[in-house]
N, C-alpha and C positions, 0 to 999 in steps of 0.2 A: 526222785524219791530215794533211791539207793545211796546217791551221793550225800544227801542230807542225813540219812540214818547213819552212814559210816563216816560222816564229817570229812568228805573228800574234796577239799577246795582245790581248784586248779592252780598249778604253778606256772604262771605265765612267763615267757621268755622271748627275747628277740634274737633272731639268727642273722649274722652278718656273713655274706658270702665273699669269695675270693676277690671278685671285681670291685665290690663295695669297699673292701679293705684296701685294695690297691689304690683306688681313686682318692680315698680320704687321706691316705699317707702321702701320696704324691702331691696333693694339693696343700698339705700342711706339714711338709717335711721339716722346715726350720722350726716351726712351733713344737713339733714333737722332740726335736733334738734339744731345744732349750728346756723343755719339760724333763727330759732324761738327764741333762746336765745338772739342772737344779736338784733333782732327786739325789744324784750321787754326792753332791755337796752336802745335802742333809744327812745322807747315810754316813758320810765321813765323821760327822759330829755326834751321831747317835747309833751305836752298834746294835742296839735292840730294835731298831726300826724295822728290820726284816727278820722274819722267821722262815728259814729255808731248809726244809728237810732234803736229804739227798734224793736225786732222781732215781727211780727204779727202772731198770732196763731188763726187758724180758726177751729172750731168744727162743727159737724152736729148732728142733732137729730136722724138720721136714721142709723148711723154707729159709731163704736168705732174708736178711734184714732183721729188725726187731721192733718192739713198741715200747714206749716209755711213758711213765706217769710222773708228772712234774708239778708238785704243789708249792704254793708260796702264800704267806700272809705278810702284808705290809701294814704296820701299825700307825700310831699317831693319827694325824688328821687324814691320812690317805684311806685307812680302813678298807683295804683291798684284800679280798680272798680270791684265790685263783688256782685252777689246776688245768694242766694241759695233758691230753692223752694223744700222743703223736706216734705214728708208725713210719719206718723207713721202707718205702715200697720198692725194694730191689727186684722183685719178681715181675712187676708190671703185667700181671695176668689179666686184670680187669681195668684198673685205672692206669692209663698209659702216660708215660713220660712225666710223671709227677712223683718225685721222690718223697716229699713230705705229705702225709695224709693224716687225717684225724680231726680233732676238735679241741679248742681251748674254751674254758668256761669261767665266767665271773660268778661268784657265789655271794649271796646276800650277806652283808656283814653281821646281821643279827639273826635272821631266820634260817640262814644256811641252805636256801634253795638256789638252784641255778636260775639266774635272771637274764643272762646273756650268753650266747654261744657263737663261736667264731671258727670259720675254716682256718686251717693252720699253715698252708703253704706260703702265701704271701706274708702273713703275720710273722712266721718264723724267719723267713728270708730277710725281711726288712729289719727286724729287731737284731738279727745277727750282724747285718751291715751297720746298723746304728751303733752298737757297742764298739765295733771295730773303729769306726770314724771318731767316736767320742774319745776313745783311748788315744788316738792320734792327735786330736785337738788338745787334749789335756797334757800330753807328754812331749809331742814333737812337731807340732804344726809350725810351718815356716813359709814365709812369703816366697822363698826360693824353691818351693817344693817341686820336685819332678816325680810325678805320680805314676806308678805302674799297677796294673790290675791283672793278676793271673787267674783266669777263669771268668768267662763273660756270661755265665748263667744268671740265674735270678739274683743271687747274693752279689755277684760282681756288678750287675746292673744297678741294684739299689745302692751299693757302695759308691759307685761313680755318681749317681744321682745326688746322694747326700753330700758328698764332697763338693759337688758343683753348686747345689742350691743353698747349702748351709755355710760352707767355707769359701765359696766363690772361686773355686779352682776350675779352670776352663780348658785345660790341656791334659790329655791322658794317653798313656801307652798301654796297650792291651795285648795280652797273649792268651790264646786258646787253641787247643788242637782240634776242636769241633767246628767245622764249617757252618753247621746249622746254628750253633750258639752265636757265632760271629754275625751271621745274617740277622738273627732275631735281635741281637744287641744293637746293631747299627740302626735297625728300623725303630727300636724303642728310643735310642739316643736322638735320632732325628725328630721324633715326636716330642720328647720331654726335655731335651737339652740341645736345641738347635744351634745355640751359640758356642757350644763346646767343640773342641777338636779332638778327634780320635785317631790314633795311629796304632795299627796292628804291627807288632814286632815279634821276632822269635825269642825263645827263652834265653838264649845266650846274650842277646842284646839287653835284656832287662837289667842285669847287674851292672852294666856300664852306662846305661841311659838314665836310670832312675835312682833317686836317693830314698824314696819311700815306696814300699810295695805291699799291696793287699792281696793275699792269697785265699781263694775260695773255690776249691776244686773237690773232685771225688777221687783223687789220686790215691793209689795204694802204695806208692813208693815216693820217697822224699823228692821234692822239686828244687828247693833251695839248699845250698850247702856252703861251706866255707870258701870254696873256689869261685862259685858263680855269684855270690852275694856279698863279697867282702866290702864293696863300696856302698852298700845299702845301709842307711843309718836307722831306719824304722821298718820293721816287718810286722804285719798282722796276719796271723794264720787262723782261719775260722772254719775251714772245710773238713779237717780231719776229726770228725766228731763220732767216730766209731773205731773199734779196735782193729779193723782191717784197713784203716786208712792212715796215710801219713803225708805230710807236706814239707816238713823241716828235718834235715839231717842233724843228728846230735853234735856233729863237729862245728855247727854254727853257733853253739852256745857260748863258747869261749869269748870273753870280752863283751858280752851283752847282758843287760839286765832283763830278766824274764818276768813279765807282768801278765796277770790274768784277771778276769772279772771276779772269779771266786775259785777257791781251792777245789770246789766241786768239779771244775773243768779238768782236774787231774784224774778223774775216774776213768777216762777213755782217751784214745788217741795218742799223740806223740808224748804228751806230758806223762801219761800213765806208763808208757814204755820206758821213758827216761827214769822215772822214779823206781820202777821195777829193776832197772839195771844199775841203780844207785848212782846215776849221773846227777840227779837233782833230788832235793827234798822240799818239803813244804816251806821250810825256812828260807830256801833260796828262790822261791817263787813268790813274788809280791802281789797281793790282792790290790786291785785298783782303789777301793774305798780306804784301805789302810795306808796306801801310798799318799792319798790326798790328805789324810788326817795327820800323818807324821812327815816331818821334813826329812827326806832321804836323798842321798846322793846316788844318782843313777849313772850307769855307764853311758858313754856318748851314743852307743848303739843299743837299740831296744828291740826286744822280741815280745810281741803281745800275742797270746794264744787264748782262744775261747772255744769251748765245745758246747756252750749254751746253758744258761741257767734260767730257772723259772721266774726270777725277779723281772727280767725283761719281758717275759710273756705277760705277767700281771700288769706291768706298767703300760705296755702297748695296747692290751685289751681294754684297760680303763680309759686310755686316751681316745681310742676309737669310739667307745661307747659314749663318752662325754661329748665328743665332737658331733656325733650323728644323732644324738637324742636331745 
């Protein structure tokens, strides 16, 4: 009676949990990567395809970590409206050993109600790995690739999985200081990549063994520098997504083209530090859609850095929804 009088129609939505999201992305890895690749080629031709407000980052004085609000609208035939509210769970007071917490939402393109809700840990980890591998595929993929993975956590695992399932790479060199991460990684690899070979090596060996390295850590100090990475032609750094984190030393910039998914990635992490210190500017950091749209000469060595943008959240949320409904 009250609902009728006040005209309170229910707003129905579907909730996708972490395991559902993991399962659908593992089963459809190549399909998602082709979807992502196709989108970027459309974005290169149409700069108005995406409306991307800057992410808002909120910190508090009484606890470590932050939470972020990340909205995005994708126009044309996509008609995707999305917002992600994600927290960095550094305190681990209630939710244990899960750094990404929160929810991502799909918003109805016309009525603007939430019709789908997603847990964000797997979603964020997979889409971060996906943009890293996409950049590699578009810029530097080689049949002679010798791949290194620094950080064997969630992002490192999904990066390896995508490289294996989408690009057919079956030999990897892994580095991680965490024995727990190593054990979990090997168990996952045996289950999902039984035909791939994994070699754990130390950090010093990475620069002499590999020509392409993907870094996804929670390091607060730079890992790769001019000395230990001089032979690496492609580096992707996606772990330093907060102001207290760093993966790449500034001395590594010389002689490398710096590419990012969006200049929004310069809001935090290594890129923000370098811009603040006048080492780089937005003019010297090339956005991936712009790079695809215009013919540019890149240095032989490439440094790709992403700190996460909402465009990938919107796309992966829509992909999961379309695949499972």
